[in-house]
C-alpha atoms as an extended CHARMM CRD file, in Angstrom:
* protein
*
        72  EXT
         1         1  MET       CA            -27.7710000000       12.2870000000       11.1640000000  PROA      1               0.0000000000
         2         2  ARG       CA            -28.5410000000       12.8900000000        7.5050000000  PROA      2               0.0000000000
         3         3  PRO       CA            -29.7810000000        9.8420000000        5.5540000000  PROA      3               0.0000000000
         4         4  GLU       CA            -26.7810000000        9.9830000000        3.2000000000  PROA      4               0.0000000000
         5         5  LEU       CA            -24.3970000000        9.7990000000        6.1350000000  PROA      5               0.0000000000
         6         6  GLU       CA            -26.3860000000        6.9610000000        7.6580000000  PROA      6               0.0000000000
         7         7  GLU       CA            -25.9580000000        5.0240000000        4.4010000000  PROA      7               0.0000000000
         8         8  VAL       CA            -22.2220000000        5.6760000000        4.3550000000  PROA      8               0.0000000000
         9         9  LYS       CA            -21.9650000000        4.5320000000        7.9720000000  PROA      9               0.0000000000
        10        10  LEU       CA            -24.0190000000        1.4040000000        7.2900000000  PROA      10              0.0000000000
        11        11  LEU       CA            -21.9490000000        0.4830000000        4.2380000000  PROA      11              0.0000000000
        12        12  GLU       CA            -18.7320000000        1.1260000000        6.1790000000  PROA      12              0.0000000000
        13        13  GLU       CA            -19.8450000000       -1.1950000000        8.9470000000  PROA      13              0.0000000000
        14        14  TYR       CA            -20.9570000000       -3.7200000000        6.3150000000  PROA      14              0.0000000000
        15        15  VAL       CA            -17.5230000000       -3.6920000000        4.6620000000  PROA      15              0.0000000000
        16        16  GLN       CA            -15.8070000000       -4.0110000000        8.0340000000  PROA      16              0.0000000000
        17        17  GLU       CA            -18.2590000000       -6.7480000000        9.0880000000  PROA      17              0.0000000000
        18        18  ARG       CA            -19.2630000000       -4.8790000000       12.2420000000  PROA      18              0.0000000000
        19        19  LEU       CA            -23.0220000000       -5.2790000000       11.7830000000  PROA      19              0.0000000000
        20        20  THR       CA            -25.2300000000       -7.6720000000       13.6490000000  PROA      20              0.0000000000
        21        21  GLU       CA            -26.0790000000      -10.8280000000       11.7450000000  PROA      21              0.0000000000
        22        22  ASP       CA            -29.5540000000       -9.4700000000       10.8960000000  PROA      22              0.0000000000
        23        23  GLN       CA            -28.1680000000       -6.1210000000        9.7200000000  PROA      23              0.0000000000
        24        24  GLN       CA            -25.5100000000       -7.8770000000        7.6370000000  PROA      24              0.0000000000
        25        25  GLN       CA            -28.1310000000      -10.1010000000        6.0350000000  PROA      25              0.0000000000
        26        26  ASN       CA            -30.5400000000       -7.2190000000        5.3650000000  PROA      26              0.0000000000
        27        27  THR       CA            -27.7680000000       -5.1460000000        3.8200000000  PROA      27              0.0000000000
        28        28  SER       CA            -26.6560000000       -8.0820000000        1.6680000000  PROA      28              0.0000000000
        29        29  ILE       CA            -30.2050000000       -8.5480000000        0.4230000000  PROA      29              0.0000000000
        30        30  ARG       CA            -30.5800000000       -4.8480000000       -0.3480000000  PROA      30              0.0000000000
        31        31  LEU       CA            -27.2950000000       -4.9080000000       -2.2570000000  PROA      31              0.0000000000
        32        32  LEU       CA            -28.6110000000       -7.7570000000       -4.3970000000  PROA      32              0.0000000000
        33        33  TRP       CA            -31.5120000000       -5.7390000000       -5.8090000000  PROA      33              0.0000000000
        34        34  ASP       CA            -30.4940000000       -2.0970000000       -5.4130000000  PROA      34              0.0000000000
        35        35  LYS       CA            -28.0850000000       -1.0450000000       -8.1890000000  PROA      35              0.0000000000
        36        36  VAL       CA            -27.5340000000        2.3860000000       -6.6100000000  PROA      36              0.0000000000
        37        37  TRP       CA            -26.3960000000        0.7620000000       -3.3710000000  PROA      37              0.0000000000
        38        38  GLN       CA            -24.1250000000       -1.5640000000       -5.3250000000  PROA      38              0.0000000000
        39        39  HSD       CA            -22.4500000000        1.4510000000       -6.8930000000  PROA      39              0.0000000000
        40        40  LYS       CA            -22.1960000000        3.1900000000       -3.5140000000  PROA      40              0.0000000000
        41        41  LEU       CA            -20.5320000000        0.1070000000       -2.0450000000  PROA      41              0.0000000000
        42        42  ILE       CA            -18.0620000000       -0.0690000000       -4.9320000000  PROA      42              0.0000000000
        43        43  ALA       CA            -17.2930000000        3.6360000000       -4.5190000000  PROA      43              0.0000000000
        44        44  GLN       CA            -16.7530000000        3.2280000000       -0.7880000000  PROA      44              0.0000000000
        45        45  LYS       CA            -14.4370000000        0.2390000000       -1.2700000000  PROA      45              0.0000000000
        46        46  THR       CA            -12.5210000000        2.1980000000       -3.9070000000  PROA      46              0.0000000000
        47        47  ALA       CA            -12.1620000000        5.1330000000       -1.5240000000  PROA      47              0.0000000000
        48        48  TYR       CA            -10.7870000000        2.8480000000        1.2060000000  PROA      48              0.0000000000
        49        49  LYS       CA             -8.3360000000        1.3330000000       -1.2470000000  PROA      49              0.0000000000
        50        50  ALA       CA             -7.1590000000        4.8000000000       -2.3390000000  PROA      50              0.0000000000
        51        51  LEU       CA             -6.7100000000        5.8960000000        1.2820000000  PROA      51              0.0000000000
        52        52  ARG       CA             -4.6650000000        2.7900000000        2.0980000000  PROA      52              0.0000000000
        53        53  LEU       CA             -2.5040000000        3.3630000000       -0.9660000000  PROA      53              0.0000000000
        54        54  ALA       CA             -1.9740000000        7.0400000000       -0.0910000000  PROA      54              0.0000000000
        55        55  GLY       CA             -1.0280000000        6.0510000000        3.4530000000  PROA      55              0.0000000000
        56        56  ARG       CA              1.4870000000        3.5090000000        2.1880000000  PROA      56              0.0000000000
        57        57  GLN       CA              2.9970000000        6.0350000000       -0.1930000000  PROA      57              0.0000000000
        58        58  GLN       CA              3.3250000000        8.5910000000        2.5890000000  PROA      58              0.0000000000
        59        59  LEU       CA              4.9080000000        6.0140000000        4.8950000000  PROA      59              0.0000000000
        60        60  ARG       CA              7.3260000000        4.9590000000        2.1560000000  PROA      60              0.0000000000
        61        61  SER       CA              8.2890000000        8.5870000000        1.5890000000  PROA      61              0.0000000000
        62        62  GLU       CA              8.8540000000        9.1610000000        5.3060000000  PROA      62              0.0000000000
        63        63  LEU       CA             10.9730000000        6.0160000000        5.5950000000  PROA      63              0.0000000000
        64        64  GLU       CA             13.0710000000        7.0470000000        2.6000000000  PROA      64              0.0000000000
        65        65  SER       CA             13.6020000000       10.4520000000        4.2030000000  PROA      65              0.0000000000
        66        66  ILE       CA             14.7090000000        8.8620000000        7.4690000000  PROA      66              0.0000000000
        67        67  HSD       CA             17.0020000000        6.4750000000        5.6330000000  PROA      67              0.0000000000
        68        68  SER       CA             18.5090000000        9.3610000000        3.6810000000  PROA      68              0.0000000000
        69        69  ARG       CA             19.1740000000       11.3580000000        6.8680000000  PROA      69              0.0000000000
        70        70  LEU       CA             20.7110000000        8.3880000000        8.6610000000  PROA      70              0.0000000000
        71        71  PHE       CA             22.7820000000        6.9260000000        5.8620000000  PROA      71              0.0000000000
        72        72  GLY       CA             23.3700000000        9.9470000000        3.6490000000  PROA      72              0.0000000000
């Protein structure tokens, strides 16, 4: 796997707390001193937040459509 994708995967697992204790600690330490990684983590968290919001909006739209069909 490409190094960029490995970083994305590692940060994803870090955010979701799916790393081993050593991996979690090493990633936390790297995030303390590596500004680029800090920005990557912020970007990844922002992307997750946007995806959740888009999913909620789509669900809301679908529910409104169902409600409209059922109750006119």
